[in-house]
C-alpha positions as CSV (number, residue, x, y, z in Angstrom):
1,M,124.2,125.4,121.6
2,A,122.1,126.5,123.7
3,Y,118.6,127.8,122.5
4,T,118.3,131.5,122.3
5,R,115.7,134.2,121.4
6,A,118.2,136.0,119.2
7,I,118.4,133.8,116.2
8,P,120.0,135.5,113.1
9,S,119.1,134.8,110.0
10,Y,121.0,134.2,107.3
11,D,121.9,132.7,103.3
12,L,124.3,131.3,104.0
13,Y,125.7,130.7,107.6
14,G,128.3,133.5,108.4
15,D,126.6,135.6,105.1
16,Q,123.6,137.9,105.4
17,A,120.4,136.5,103.9
18,S,120.3,137.5,100.6
19,A,116.8,137.2,98.2
20,A,115.8,133.9,97.6
21,W,115.4,134.0,94.0
22,S,119.8,135.3,93.4
23,N,120.7,131.2,92.9
24,L,118.8,128.2,92.4
25,F,121.1,126.6,94.7
26,N,124.2,126.8,96.7
27,F,126.4,123.5,96.7
28,E,129.3,122.4,99.3
29,W,131.3,120.3,101.9
30,I,131.1,120.5,105.2
31,P,134.8,120.9,106.4
32,Q,134.7,124.1,103.7
33,R,132.7,126.3,105.9
34,S,132.7,124.2,109.3
35,G,136.3,123.8,109.3
36,P,136.7,127.6,109.6
37,Y,134.3,127.9,112.6
38,Q,135.9,125.3,114.5
39,W,133.6,122.7,113.9
40,V,130.7,124.8,115.2
41,I,127.8,126.9,113.4
42,Q,125.9,128.6,116.1
43,A,121.8,128.3,115.7
44,H,120.7,130.2,113.6
45,R,117.9,130.4,110.1
46,H,117.6,131.4,106.7
47,E,114.0,132.2,105.8
48,A,113.7,131.2,102.4
49,F,116.3,127.7,102.0
50,L,115.6,124.1,103.3
51,Q,118.9,121.9,103.6
52,V,120.6,119.0,103.1
53,L,123.9,117.8,104.4
54,H,124.4,114.1,103.6
55,L,127.4,112.6,106.4
56,T,129.7,110.7,105.0
57,S,132.0,110.6,107.7
58,G,132.2,111.4,110.9
59,R,129.8,112.8,114.0
60,V,127.2,115.6,114.5
61,V,125.1,117.1,117.4
62,V,122.2,119.0,115.9
63,Q,119.6,121.3,117.3
64,I,116.5,122.1,115.1
65,D,114.4,124.2,117.5
66,E,114.6,123.3,120.6
67,Q,115.5,120.0,120.0
68,Q,119.2,118.0,120.6
69,I,119.9,115.1,118.7
70,E,122.8,113.6,118.2
71,A,123.7,111.7,115.4
72,A,126.6,109.8,113.0
73,A,127.5,109.0,109.6
74,P,125.5,108.0,107.2
75,C,122.7,109.7,108.0
76,V,121.0,112.6,106.2
77,L,119.8,115.9,107.8
78,L,117.0,117.6,106.5
79,I,116.6,121.2,107.7
80,P,113.1,123.3,106.2
81,A,113.3,126.5,106.2
82,G,112.8,129.0,109.0
83,H,113.8,125.8,110.9
84,V,116.6,126.8,113.9
85,H,119.4,124.8,113.5
86,G,123.1,124.7,114.5
87,F,125.1,122.1,114.2
88,R,128.6,120.8,116.5
89,F,130.5,118.6,114.1
90,T,133.6,116.0,114.5
91,P,136.4,116.9,113.0
92,D,136.5,113.7,111.1
93,T,133.0,114.9,109.4
94,D,132.4,114.8,106.0
95,G,129.5,115.1,103.2
96,P,127.5,117.5,100.5
97,V,125.8,120.1,102.3
98,L,123.0,121.2,99.6
99,T,121.1,124.8,100.1
100,A,117.6,125.6,97.6
101,P,114.8,127.8,98.2
102,Q,112.1,125.9,99.7
103,K,109.4,127.8,97.9
104,G,109.9,126.6,94.1
105,L,110.5,123.4,95.5
106,E,107.3,123.1,97.2
107,S,105.5,124.6,93.5
108,L,107.4,121.4,91.6
109,A,106.0,119.2,94.3
110,Q,102.2,120.6,94.2
111,A,102.5,119.7,90.6
112,L,104.1,116.2,90.2
113,M,104.1,114.6,93.6
114,P,101.9,116.8,96.0
115,E,103.0,114.0,98.8
116,L,106.8,115.3,99.3
117,I,105.4,118.7,100.1
118,D,105.6,117.3,103.8
119,T,108.9,115.7,103.4
120,I,109.9,118.8,102.2
121,R,108.5,120.7,104.8
122,R,109.6,118.4,108.1
123,P,112.8,118.7,109.5
124,Q,114.2,115.4,110.0
125,V,117.8,113.0,111.0
126,M,117.4,110.3,108.7
127,A,119.9,107.5,109.9
128,L,121.0,105.2,107.3
129,Q,122.1,102.0,106.2
130,A,124.1,100.3,104.1
131,D,121.7,97.2,103.1
132,M,118.5,100.0,103.0
133,R,117.4,100.7,99.1
134,Y,117.9,104.1,97.8
135,V,121.4,104.2,99.7
136,D,123.3,103.6,96.8
137,Q,121.5,106.3,94.5
138,L,122.1,109.8,96.7
139,M,125.5,110.6,96.1
140,P,125.3,110.4,92.6
141,L,122.6,113.1,93.0
142,F,124.4,115.2,95.2
143,L,127.6,115.2,92.4
144,A,125.2,115.6,89.4
145,L,124.1,118.9,91.7
146,E,127.3,119.9,92.1
147,Q,128.3,119.7,88.7
148,E,125.5,121.6,87.6
149,C,126.4,124.3,90.5
150,R,129.6,124.7,88.9
151,S,129.0,125.0,85.9
152,Q,126.6,127.5,84.9
153,A,125.6,126.3,81.5
154,P,122.6,126.5,79.6
155,G,119.6,124.9,81.2
156,Q,121.2,125.2,83.9
157,I,118.1,125.7,85.7
158,T,116.3,123.2,84.5
159,A,118.6,120.3,85.3
160,G,119.4,121.6,88.6
161,L,115.9,121.1,89.5
162,A,114.9,118.4,87.5
163,V,118.0,116.3,90.0
164,L,116.4,118.5,93.0
165,M,113.4,117.3,92.3
166,A,115.6,113.0,91.9
167,L,116.9,113.8,95.2
168,M,113.7,115.0,97.3
169,V,112.1,111.8,96.2
170,Q,114.7,109.3,97.2
171,L,114.7,111.9,100.7
172,H,110.4,110.9,100.9
173,R,111.5,107.4,100.2
174,L,114.1,107.1,103.2
175,S,112.2,108.9,105.8
176,G,110.5,106.4,107.2
177,L,113.1,103.9,107.3
178,G,115.7,105.2,109.8
179,E,115.6,105.8,113.7
180,H,113.7,109.0,114.3
181,G,113.6,108.3,118.3
182,G,110.7,107.6,120.0
183,G,109.2,104.9,122.0
184,A,109.2,101.1,121.3
185,A,106.4,100.8,119.4
186,H,107.8,103.5,117.2
187,R,111.4,101.5,117.1
188,S,109.8,97.7,116.2
189,A,107.9,99.8,113.5
190,S,111.3,101.0,112.2
191,R,112.8,98.0,112.3
192,K,110.3,96.4,110.3
193,A,110.2,99.0,107.5
194,R,114.0,98.3,107.4
195,Q,113.2,94.5,107.1
196,I,111.1,95.0,104.4
197,E,113.3,97.5,102.7
198,K,115.9,94.6,103.1
199,F,113.9,92.0,101.4
200,R,112.9,94.8,98.6
201,A,116.2,95.4,98.5
202,L,117.4,91.7,97.6
203,V,114.2,91.3,95.2
204,D,115.3,93.8,93.3
205,R,118.9,92.0,92.7
206,H,118.0,88.9,92.4
207,F,114.4,89.0,91.2
208,R,115.6,87.2,87.5
209,Q,117.2,84.3,89.6
210,H,114.4,83.2,91.1
211,R,115.6,82.4,94.5
212,P,113.4,80.4,97.1
213,L,112.3,83.0,99.6
214,S,114.1,81.0,102.1
215,S,117.1,81.9,100.7
216,Y,115.8,85.9,101.5
217,A,114.2,85.1,104.6
218,Q,118.0,83.7,105.8
219,E,120.2,86.9,104.6
220,I,117.0,88.9,106.4
221,G,117.4,86.9,109.5
222,V,114.0,85.6,110.2
223,T,111.4,82.7,109.3
224,V,109.5,82.2,106.3
225,G,106.5,81.9,108.0
226,Q,107.9,85.4,109.8
227,L,108.8,86.9,106.4
228,S,105.4,86.6,104.7
229,R,103.3,87.9,108.2
230,L,105.6,91.0,107.9
231,C,105.2,92.2,103.6
232,R,101.2,91.1,104.8
233,E,101.6,93.8,108.0
234,V,103.3,96.3,106.5
235,L,102.3,96.0,102.3
236,G,99.4,94.3,102.6
237,M,100.2,91.3,100.7
238,S,102.2,88.0,100.7
239,S,106.2,87.8,100.3
240,L,105.4,85.6,96.8
241,D,103.4,88.4,95.6
242,V,106.5,91.2,97.1
243,I,108.3,89.0,94.1
244,N,105.9,88.2,91.5
245,A,105.2,92.3,91.1
246,R,108.7,92.5,90.5
247,L,109.0,90.3,88.1
248,L,105.3,91.6,86.1
249,H,106.7,95.0,86.7
250,E,110.1,94.2,84.6
251,A,108.4,91.7,82.2
252,Q,106.1,94.7,81.6
253,R,108.9,97.3,80.6
254,E,110.5,95.1,78.5
255,L,107.6,94.1,76.7
256,V,106.9,97.9,76.1
257,Y,110.4,100.0,76.3
258,T,112.3,96.9,74.1
259,G,111.4,95.2,71.1
260,L,112.8,91.5,72.1
261,P,110.9,88.5,71.0
262,I,108.6,87.5,74.0
263,K,111.3,83.9,74.0
264,Q,114.1,86.3,74.8
265,I,112.3,88.3,77.2
266,A,111.0,84.9,79.4
267,A,114.9,83.8,79.3
268,E,116.1,87.4,80.5
269,L,113.5,87.4,83.5
270,G,114.7,83.5,84.2
271,F,111.8,81.7,83.2
272,E,112.5,78.5,81.7
273,D,110.8,78.4,78.7
274,D,108.3,81.3,77.2
275,A,105.1,78.9,77.3
276,Y,105.9,79.4,81.3
277,F,106.0,82.8,81.0
278,S,103.2,83.6,79.3
279,R,101.1,81.3,81.9
280,F,102.6,83.9,84.6
281,F,102.2,86.9,82.8
282,R,98.9,85.6,81.7
283,K,98.0,84.9,85.5
284,H,98.7,87.8,87.4
285,A,98.5,90.7,84.2
286,G,94.8,89.1,83.1
287,Q,97.1,89.1,79.2
288,S,98.5,87.0,77.8
289,P,102.4,89.3,76.8
290,R,101.4,89.7,72.9
291,D,98.1,91.4,73.7
292,F,99.4,93.9,76.4
293,R,102.5,94.7,74.5
294,A,99.7,95.7,71.5
295,R,98.0,97.2,74.1
296,A,100.7,99.4,76.2
297,L,102.3,100.4,71.9
298,Q,98.6,101.5,71.1
299,A,97.8,103.4,73.8
300,M,101.2,105.7,73.1
301,G,100.5,106.6,70.1
302,G,102.0,103.9,68.6
303,P,101.5,101.1,65.4
304,A,100.6,98.0,68.3
305,S,102.2,95.8,65.8
306,A,105.8,97.6,66.0
307,G,108.8,97.4,68.2
308,A,108.7,99.5,71.2
309,L,112.2,101.2,70.2
310,P,113.8,101.2,67.1
311,G,116.5,98.3,67.2
312,G,114.8,97.2,70.1
313,Y,117.4,99.0,71.8
Protein backbone atom coordinates (compact mmCIF):
# COMPACT_ATOMS: atom_id res chain seq x y z
CA MET A 1 0.00 0.00 0.00
CA ALA A 2 2.42 2.63 -1.20
CA TYR A 3 1.41 6.21 -0.43
CA THR A 4 0.41 8.18 -3.52
CA ARG A 5 -0.66 11.74 -4.21
CA ALA A 6 -3.57 10.67 -6.38
CA ILE A 7 -5.87 9.58 -3.60
CA PRO A 8 -9.49 8.90 -4.59
CA SER A 9 -12.25 10.29 -2.42
CA TYR A 10 -15.12 7.87 -1.75
CA ASP A 11 -18.34 7.65 0.18
CA LEU A 12 -17.70 3.94 0.65
CA TYR A 13 -14.75 2.27 -1.03
CA GLY A 14 -15.65 1.64 -4.67
CA ASP A 15 -18.44 4.26 -4.67
CA GLN A 16 -17.92 7.87 -5.64
CA ALA A 17 -18.42 10.31 -2.79
CA SER A 18 -21.96 11.52 -2.27
CA ALA A 19 -23.38 14.29 -0.13
CA ALA A 20 -22.77 13.71 3.57
CA TRP A 21 -26.47 14.06 4.35
CA SER A 22 -27.57 11.27 1.97
CA ASN A 23 -27.57 8.65 4.73
CA LEU A 24 -27.31 8.84 8.49
CA PHE A 25 -24.80 6.00 8.58
CA ASN A 26 -23.88 2.78 6.83
CA PHE A 27 -23.25 -0.61 8.40
CA GLU A 28 -21.62 -3.63 6.83
CA TRP A 29 -19.28 -6.52 7.65
CA ILE A 30 -15.64 -6.55 6.55
CA PRO A 31 -15.99 -9.54 4.16
CA GLN A 32 -18.85 -7.85 2.27
CA ARG A 33 -16.64 -5.19 0.74
CA SER A 34 -13.13 -6.58 1.21
CA GLY A 35 -13.79 -10.09 -0.13
CA PRO A 36 -14.57 -8.94 -3.70
CA TYR A 37 -11.32 -6.91 -3.68
CA GLN A 38 -9.19 -9.91 -2.59
CA TRP A 39 -9.10 -8.48 0.96
CA VAL A 40 -7.14 -5.39 -0.12
CA ILE A 41 -8.70 -1.92 0.08
CA GLN A 42 -6.41 0.54 -1.67
CA ALA A 43 -5.58 3.92 -0.16
CA HIS A 44 -8.47 6.40 -0.31
CA ARG A 45 -10.21 8.91 1.93
CA HIS A 46 -13.70 10.03 2.92
CA GLU A 47 -14.17 13.79 2.94
CA ALA A 48 -17.12 13.83 5.32
CA PHE A 49 -17.28 10.39 6.92
CA LEU A 50 -15.71 8.76 9.94
CA GLN A 51 -15.20 4.99 9.86
CA VAL A 52 -14.95 2.54 12.75
CA LEU A 53 -13.88 -1.07 12.14
CA HIS A 54 -14.06 -3.68 14.90
CA LEU A 55 -11.98 -6.74 13.99
CA THR A 56 -13.32 -9.80 15.77
CA SER A 57 -11.07 -12.22 13.87
CA GLY A 58 -8.09 -12.06 11.52
CA ARG A 59 -5.32 -9.55 11.02
CA VAL A 60 -4.81 -6.34 9.07
CA VAL A 61 -2.07 -4.04 7.84
CA VAL A 62 -3.68 -0.62 7.94
CA GLN A 63 -2.30 2.49 6.27
CA ILE A 64 -3.26 5.75 7.94
CA ASP A 65 -1.83 8.70 6.02
CA GLU A 66 1.87 7.80 5.62
CA GLN A 67 2.01 5.29 8.49
CA GLN A 68 1.46 1.53 8.27
CA ILE A 69 0.40 -0.44 11.37
CA GLU A 70 -0.08 -4.18 11.82
CA ALA A 71 -2.96 -5.18 14.06
CA ALA A 72 -4.65 -8.41 15.08
CA ALA A 73 -8.14 -9.10 16.34
CA PRO A 74 -9.61 -8.12 18.63
CA CYS A 75 -8.98 -4.49 17.82
CA VAL A 76 -10.74 -1.30 16.74
CA LEU A 77 -9.63 0.98 13.93
CA LEU A 78 -10.95 4.55 14.02
CA ILE A 79 -10.42 6.56 10.82
CA PRO A 80 -11.67 10.17 10.93
CA ALA A 81 -12.81 12.08 7.85
CA GLY A 82 -10.09 13.38 5.54
CA HIS A 83 -7.41 10.86 6.50
CA VAL A 84 -5.95 8.65 3.79
CA HIS A 85 -6.38 5.00 4.69
CA GLY A 86 -6.17 1.54 3.19
CA PHE A 87 -6.31 -2.04 4.44
CA ARG A 88 -4.76 -5.42 3.69
CA PHE A 89 -6.79 -8.03 5.57
CA THR A 90 -6.08 -11.72 6.00
CA PRO A 91 -8.90 -13.81 4.46
CA ASP A 92 -10.14 -14.94 7.89
CA THR A 93 -10.91 -11.38 8.96
CA ASP A 94 -14.39 -10.49 10.12
CA GLY A 95 -16.11 -7.77 12.09
CA PRO A 96 -18.43 -4.79 11.66
CA VAL A 97 -17.67 -1.57 9.78
CA LEU A 98 -19.52 1.64 10.61
CA THR A 99 -19.45 4.72 8.37
CA ALA A 100 -21.06 7.89 9.73
CA PRO A 101 -21.07 11.65 9.00
CA GLN A 102 -18.41 13.16 11.22
CA LYS A 103 -19.77 16.71 11.42
CA GLY A 104 -23.04 15.53 12.98
CA LEU A 105 -21.20 13.48 15.59
CA GLU A 106 -18.97 16.43 16.45
CA SER A 107 -21.98 18.69 16.87
CA LEU A 108 -23.57 16.25 19.30
CA ALA A 109 -20.29 15.77 21.14
CA GLN A 110 -19.86 19.53 21.51
CA ALA A 111 -23.25 19.75 23.18
CA LEU A 112 -23.11 16.59 25.30
CA MET A 113 -19.49 15.62 25.93
CA PRO A 114 -16.88 17.95 24.39
CA GLU A 115 -13.97 15.66 25.29
CA LEU A 116 -15.30 13.20 22.69
CA ILE A 117 -14.27 15.53 19.87
CA ASP A 118 -10.59 14.65 20.21
CA THR A 119 -11.45 10.95 20.05
CA ILE A 120 -13.60 11.49 16.96
CA ARG A 121 -10.87 13.45 15.16
CA ARG A 122 -7.85 11.30 16.07
CA PRO A 123 -6.93 8.21 13.98
CA GLN A 124 -6.44 5.25 16.29
CA VAL A 125 -5.64 1.55 16.29
CA MET A 126 -6.86 0.17 19.61
CA ALA A 127 -5.71 -3.27 20.70
CA LEU A 128 -8.41 -4.87 22.85
CA GLN A 129 -8.11 -7.42 25.62
CA ALA A 130 -10.86 -9.51 27.17
CA ASP A 131 -10.19 -8.22 30.69
CA MET A 132 -10.62 -4.55 29.69
CA ARG A 133 -13.72 -2.80 30.90
CA TYR A 134 -16.14 -1.70 28.16
CA VAL A 135 -14.95 -4.29 25.60
CA ASP A 136 -18.04 -6.45 26.08
CA GLN A 137 -20.23 -3.43 25.38
CA LEU A 138 -18.90 -2.83 21.87
CA MET A 139 -20.55 -5.60 19.87
CA PRO A 140 -24.08 -5.04 21.25
CA LEU A 141 -23.80 -1.41 20.14
CA PHE A 142 -22.60 -2.39 16.66
CA LEU A 143 -25.47 -4.88 16.36
CA ALA A 144 -27.96 -2.24 17.47
CA LEU A 145 -26.60 0.06 14.75
CA GLU A 146 -26.95 -2.72 12.20
CA GLN A 147 -30.58 -3.15 13.17
CA GLU A 148 -31.26 0.58 12.89
CA CYS A 149 -29.49 0.74 9.54
CA ARG A 150 -31.66 -2.06 8.16
CA SER A 151 -35.00 -1.09 9.66
CA GLN A 152 -35.89 2.34 8.18
CA ALA A 153 -38.37 2.62 11.04
CA PRO A 154 -39.86 5.81 12.55
CA GLY A 155 -37.32 7.53 14.75
CA GLN A 156 -34.39 5.87 12.97
CA ILE A 157 -32.25 9.01 12.97
CA THR A 158 -32.85 9.68 16.67
CA ALA A 159 -32.21 6.08 17.68
CA GLY A 160 -29.18 5.81 15.41
CA LEU A 161 -27.57 8.97 16.77
CA ALA A 162 -28.18 7.83 20.33
CA VAL A 163 -26.44 4.49 19.71
CA LEU A 164 -23.67 6.18 17.73
CA MET A 165 -22.95 8.48 20.65
CA ALA A 166 -22.96 5.52 23.05
CA LEU A 167 -20.44 3.76 20.81
CA MET A 168 -18.18 6.82 20.67
CA VAL A 169 -18.29 7.09 24.47
CA GLN A 170 -17.10 3.48 24.75
CA LEU A 171 -14.32 4.13 22.23
CA HIS A 172 -13.33 7.24 24.19
CA ARG A 173 -13.10 5.11 27.34
CA LEU A 174 -11.02 2.49 25.55
CA SER A 175 -8.80 4.89 23.63
CA GLY A 176 -6.11 5.16 26.30
CA LEU A 177 -5.98 1.50 27.29
CA GLY A 178 -4.41 -0.30 24.33
CA GLU A 179 -0.94 -0.40 22.87
CA HIS A 180 -0.64 2.30 20.20
CA GLY A 181 3.09 2.09 19.60
CA GLY A 182 5.65 4.42 21.14
CA GLY A 183 8.62 3.94 23.39
CA ALA A 184 9.17 2.17 26.67
CA ALA A 185 7.62 5.00 28.70
CA HIS A 186 4.40 4.76 26.68
CA ARG A 187 4.29 0.97 26.97
CA SER A 188 4.76 1.31 30.74
CA ALA A 189 1.90 3.81 30.94
CA SER A 190 -0.30 1.54 28.84
CA ARG A 191 0.49 -1.44 31.07
CA LYS A 192 -0.45 0.53 34.17
CA ALA A 193 -3.68 1.70 32.53
CA ARG A 194 -4.58 -1.88 31.65
CA GLN A 195 -3.87 -3.03 35.20
CA ILE A 196 -6.06 -0.27 36.59
CA GLU A 197 -8.88 -1.10 34.20
CA LYS A 198 -8.64 -4.78 35.09
CA PHE A 199 -8.87 -3.85 38.78
CA ARG A 200 -11.89 -1.63 38.17
CA ALA A 201 -13.54 -4.33 36.07
CA LEU A 202 -13.03 -6.82 38.91
CA VAL A 203 -14.44 -4.30 41.39
CA ASP A 204 -17.51 -3.83 39.18
CA ARG A 205 -18.13 -7.58 39.28
CA HIS A 206 -17.33 -8.29 42.94
CA PHE A 207 -17.85 -5.13 45.02
CA ARG A 208 -21.00 -6.59 46.62
CA GLN A 209 -18.95 -9.50 47.95
CA HIS A 210 -16.57 -7.25 49.94
CA ARG A 211 -13.57 -9.25 48.75
CA PRO A 212 -10.20 -8.48 50.43
CA LEU A 213 -7.64 -6.43 48.53
CA SER A 214 -5.36 -9.47 48.40
CA SER A 215 -7.93 -11.24 46.20
CA TYR A 216 -7.93 -8.41 43.65
CA ALA A 217 -4.15 -8.07 43.75
CA GLN A 218 -3.67 -11.79 43.13
CA GLU A 219 -5.90 -11.73 40.03
CA ILE A 220 -4.02 -8.73 38.63
CA GLY A 221 -0.63 -10.27 39.40
CA VAL A 222 0.66 -7.66 41.85
CA THR A 223 1.03 -7.30 45.61
CA VAL A 224 -1.47 -5.40 47.74
CA GLY A 225 1.08 -2.62 48.19
CA GLN A 226 1.77 -2.41 44.47
CA LEU A 227 -1.95 -2.24 43.75
CA SER A 228 -2.45 0.63 46.15
CA ARG A 229 0.58 2.52 44.78
CA LEU A 230 -0.69 1.95 41.24
CA CYS A 231 -4.12 3.34 42.14
CA ARG A 232 -2.61 6.38 43.83
CA GLU A 233 -0.35 7.04 40.83
CA VAL A 234 -3.03 6.65 38.15
CA LEU A 235 -6.27 7.53 39.96
CA GLY A 236 -5.10 9.66 42.86
CA MET A 237 -6.74 7.39 45.45
CA SER A 238 -5.98 4.15 47.23
CA SER A 239 -7.25 0.78 46.04
CA LEU A 240 -9.58 0.64 49.04
CA ASP A 241 -10.93 4.07 48.10
CA VAL A 242 -11.76 2.70 44.63
CA ILE A 243 -13.83 -0.12 46.14
CA ASN A 244 -15.56 2.17 48.62
CA ALA A 245 -16.39 4.69 45.88
CA ARG A 246 -18.01 1.92 43.83
CA LEU A 247 -20.05 0.77 46.82
CA LEU A 248 -21.13 4.33 47.59
CA HIS A 249 -22.12 4.97 43.97
CA GLU A 250 -24.32 1.87 43.91
CA ALA A 251 -25.84 2.72 47.30
CA GLN A 252 -26.74 6.21 46.10
CA ARG A 253 -28.28 4.82 42.92
CA GLU A 254 -30.38 2.32 44.88
CA LEU A 255 -31.53 4.99 47.32
CA VAL A 256 -32.64 7.35 44.55
CA TYR A 257 -33.98 5.01 41.89
CA THR A 258 -35.64 2.29 43.97
CA GLY A 259 -38.11 2.41 46.82
CA LEU A 260 -36.34 -0.41 48.63
CA PRO A 261 -36.03 -0.15 52.42
CA ILE A 262 -32.57 0.82 53.59
CA LYS A 263 -32.20 -2.52 55.35
CA GLN A 264 -32.79 -4.37 52.07
CA ILE A 265 -30.36 -2.13 50.18
CA ALA A 266 -27.72 -2.82 52.82
CA ALA A 267 -28.23 -6.57 52.43
CA GLU A 268 -28.06 -6.42 48.62
CA LEU A 269 -24.79 -4.50 48.85
CA GLY A 270 -23.27 -7.17 51.07
CA PHE A 271 -23.36 -5.37 54.43
CA GLU A 272 -23.90 -7.47 57.54
CA ASP A 273 -26.63 -5.14 58.84
CA ASP A 274 -28.17 -1.79 58.10
CA ALA A 275 -26.39 -0.10 61.02
CA TYR A 276 -22.99 -0.96 59.51
CA PHE A 277 -24.22 0.25 56.11
CA SER A 278 -25.44 3.53 57.61
CA ARG A 279 -22.07 4.15 59.28
CA PHE A 280 -20.28 3.43 55.98
CA PHE A 281 -22.60 5.72 54.06
CA ARG A 282 -22.35 8.60 56.53
CA LYS A 283 -18.55 8.34 56.59
CA HIS A 284 -18.24 8.59 52.81
CA ALA A 285 -21.25 10.73 51.88
CA GLY A 286 -21.38 13.03 54.91
CA GLN A 287 -25.04 12.25 55.65
CA SER A 288 -27.25 9.31 56.51
CA PRO A 289 -28.82 7.17 53.78
CA ARG A 290 -32.27 8.42 54.78
CA ASP A 291 -31.25 12.08 54.56
CA PHE A 292 -29.48 11.51 51.25
CA ARG A 293 -32.59 9.87 49.74
CA ALA A 294 -34.91 12.65 50.95
CA ARG A 295 -32.70 15.47 49.67
CA ALA A 296 -31.97 13.76 46.35
CA LEU A 297 -35.65 13.13 45.64
CA GLN A 298 -36.55 16.66 46.62
CA ALA A 299 -33.85 18.03 44.28
CA MET A 300 -35.29 15.91 41.48
CA GLY A 301 -38.70 17.44 41.99
CA GLY A 302 -40.35 14.49 43.74
CA PRO A 303 -41.80 14.19 47.24
CA ALA A 304 -39.01 13.63 49.72
CA SER A 305 -40.95 11.00 51.61
CA ALA A 306 -41.96 8.91 48.59
CA GLY A 307 -40.19 5.92 47.11
CA ALA A 308 -38.06 6.74 44.08
CA LEU A 309 -40.06 4.72 41.56
CA PRO A 310 -43.62 3.41 41.76
CA GLY A 311 -43.64 -0.08 43.22
CA GLY A 312 -39.91 0.15 43.93
CA TYR A 313 -39.04 -1.18 40.48
